[in-house]
C-alpha positions as CSV (number, residue, x, y, z in Angstrom):
1,M,-26.3,16.9,15.2
2,P,-25.6,14.2,17.8
3,A,-22.0,12.9,18.0
4,S,-23.0,9.3,17.2
5,S,-24.8,10.3,13.9
6,S,-21.9,12.5,12.9
7,K,-19.6,9.6,13.5
8,D,-21.9,7.3,11.4
9,L,-22.0,9.9,8.6
10,W,-18.3,10.6,8.4
11,G,-16.8,7.4,9.9
12,E,-17.0,5.4,6.7
13,W,-15.2,8.2,4.8
14,A,-12.2,8.2,7.1
15,L,-10.5,5.4,5.1
16,L,-10.7,7.2,1.8
17,P,-7.8,9.6,2.3
18,L,-5.7,6.8,3.7
19,R,-6.5,4.6,0.7
20,L,-5.6,7.3,-1.8
21,I,-2.3,8.2,-0.1
22,I,-1.1,4.7,0.4
23,G,-2.2,3.7,-3.1
24,F,-0.5,6.6,-4.6
25,G,2.7,5.8,-2.6
26,F,2.9,2.3,-3.9
27,T,2.0,3.3,-7.4
28,A,4.7,6.0,-7.4
29,H,7.4,3.6,-6.1
30,G,6.4,1.0,-8.7
31,Y,6.4,3.6,-11.5
32,A,9.9,4.9,-10.4
33,K,11.3,1.3,-10.7
34,L,9.6,0.7,-14.1
35,S,10.6,4.1,-15.6
36,A,14.2,3.9,-14.5
37,G,14.3,0.3,-15.7
38,P,13.9,-2.7,-13.4
39,H,17.4,-3.7,-14.3
40,K,18.7,-0.8,-12.1
41,F,16.6,-2.1,-9.1
42,A,17.8,-5.6,-9.9
43,E,21.4,-4.4,-9.4
44,I,20.5,-3.1,-6.0
45,L,18.8,-6.4,-5.1
46,S,21.8,-8.3,-6.4
47,T,24.1,-6.5,-4.0
48,I,22.0,-7.5,-1.0
49,G,21.9,-11.1,-2.1
50,V,18.4,-11.4,-3.4
51,P,18.1,-14.6,-5.5
52,A,16.9,-14.1,-9.1
53,P,17.2,-10.3,-8.8
54,D,15.8,-9.5,-12.3
55,L,12.7,-11.5,-11.6
56,A,12.4,-10.0,-8.1
57,A,12.8,-6.5,-9.5
58,W,10.2,-6.9,-12.2
59,T,7.8,-8.6,-9.8
60,T,8.2,-5.9,-7.1
61,A,7.8,-3.0,-9.6
62,L,4.7,-4.5,-11.2
63,I,3.1,-5.4,-7.8
64,E,3.8,-1.9,-6.4
65,F,2.5,-0.2,-9.5
66,F,-0.7,-2.3,-10.2
67,G,-1.2,-3.0,-6.5
68,G,-1.1,0.7,-5.8
69,L,-3.7,1.4,-8.5
70,A,-5.9,-1.3,-7.0
71,V,-5.6,0.3,-3.6
72,I,-6.5,3.7,-5.0
73,A,-9.6,2.1,-6.7
74,G,-10.4,0.2,-3.5
75,A,-10.4,-3.0,-5.6
76,F,-9.9,-6.4,-3.9
77,L,-8.0,-4.9,-1.0
78,P,-7.8,-8.1,1.2
79,L,-6.2,-9.9,-1.7
80,V,-4.0,-7.0,-3.1
81,S,-2.7,-6.2,0.4
82,I,-1.0,-9.5,0.8
83,P,1.8,-9.1,-1.9
84,L,2.2,-5.4,-0.9
85,A,2.7,-6.4,2.7
86,V,5.2,-9.1,1.7
87,I,7.2,-6.4,-0.2
88,M,7.1,-4.1,2.9
89,L,8.2,-6.9,5.2
90,T,11.0,-7.9,2.8
91,A,12.3,-4.4,2.5
92,M,12.1,-3.9,6.2
93,F,14.0,-7.1,7.1
94,T,16.6,-7.0,4.3
95,V,17.3,-3.3,4.0
96,H,15.9,-1.0,6.7
97,L,16.1,-2.9,10.0
98,P,19.8,-2.3,10.6
99,F,19.3,1.4,10.4
100,G,16.8,1.7,13.3
101,F,13.3,3.0,13.4
102,S,13.4,6.6,12.2
103,S,12.8,7.2,8.5
104,I,14.2,10.7,8.6
105,K,17.8,11.0,9.8
106,L,19.2,14.5,9.3
107,K,23.0,14.3,9.2
108,A,23.9,17.8,8.3
109,I,22.7,21.0,6.6
110,T,25.0,22.2,3.9
111,S,24.9,25.2,1.5
112,S,23.2,22.9,-1.0
113,G,20.6,21.7,1.5
114,P,20.0,19.0,4.1
115,V,21.9,15.7,4.0
116,F,19.9,12.7,5.2
117,G,21.1,9.2,6.3
118,T,19.7,5.9,5.4
119,P,16.1,5.5,6.4
120,G,15.0,3.0,9.0
121,Y,11.9,0.9,9.0
122,E,9.3,3.4,10.2
123,A,7.8,3.9,6.8
124,N,7.5,0.2,6.3
125,L,5.5,-0.2,9.5
126,L,3.3,2.8,8.6
127,C,2.5,1.2,5.2
128,L,1.8,-2.2,6.9
129,A,-0.5,-0.5,9.5
130,A,-2.3,1.4,6.7
131,L,-2.9,-1.8,4.7
132,L,-4.2,-3.6,7.8
133,T,-6.5,-0.7,8.6
134,L,-7.9,-0.6,5.1
135,V,-8.5,-4.4,5.1
136,L,-10.1,-4.4,8.5
137,G,-12.1,-1.2,7.7
138,G,-13.9,-2.9,4.8
139,A,-15.2,-1.5,1.6
140,S,-15.1,2.3,1.8
141,P,-17.0,4.9,-0.4
142,F,-15.9,5.3,-4.0
143,S,-14.4,1.8,-4.0
144,V,-14.7,-1.1,-6.4
145,D,-15.1,-3.3,-3.3
146,R,-18.1,-1.3,-2.2
147,V,-19.8,-1.7,-5.6
148,L,-19.1,-5.4,-5.6
149,A,-20.4,-5.8,-2.1
150,R,-23.6,-4.0,-2.9
151,R,-24.0,-6.0,-6.1
152,K,-23.4,-9.3,-4.2
153,G,-25.9,-8.2,-1.5
154,R,-28.5,-7.4,-4.2
155,D,-27.9,-10.8,-5.9
156,K,-28.5,-12.5,-2.5
157,A,-31.6,-10.5,-1.9
158,E,-33.0,-11.4,-5.4
159,Y,-32.2,-15.1,-4.8
160,V,-34.0,-15.1,-1.5
161,E,-37.0,-13.3,-2.9
162,S,-37.3,-15.7,-5.9
163,S,-37.0,-18.9,-3.7
164,P,-40.2,-20.8,-3.0
C-alpha cells in the first residue's frame, strides 16, 4: 500500500484517541468537582480572589463535565472548545503560572511514596493545544460533528438537485 493512501486511510482516525482522552480528562475533572461538592472548589477559588466563587465553581464544574462529554462525542467542537479553553487559560494564569512549566515536580521519595510539588502550566498548554488540534482537524470518525456535516452536505445536494 503506497504511503499516501495509508495516510489517507488512517489520517482521519488520528484525532479519535486525542478526542477521547481530552474529553475524558475534562469530564473527570468536572465530575470530581461536582461529586465533592462545588462549594469545596468555591472555597479554593475564594482564596485566590475569584469574584463570585460559588457561581464560578458551579460554572466551571458543569462546563468541564458536559463540555468533556461533548468532546468525547465529537459534538460542536468549535463551540464547546471556547469555554474549555477559557477555563484552561484562567487556571494557567491564576494558579499554575507562578510554579513554572513542569507539571510533575518530584520533591522527595518517602517510605509512603513519592512527594510532588505544585504543578506548573504544562498540562494547561497541552489541553489548549489538543483543543486547537481537534478544532482545526475537523469532524473525525465516530463524531456527532461528522454526522451533522454529512447530513448538511446531503441536504445541500438535495436542494441543488431539486432546483430548476
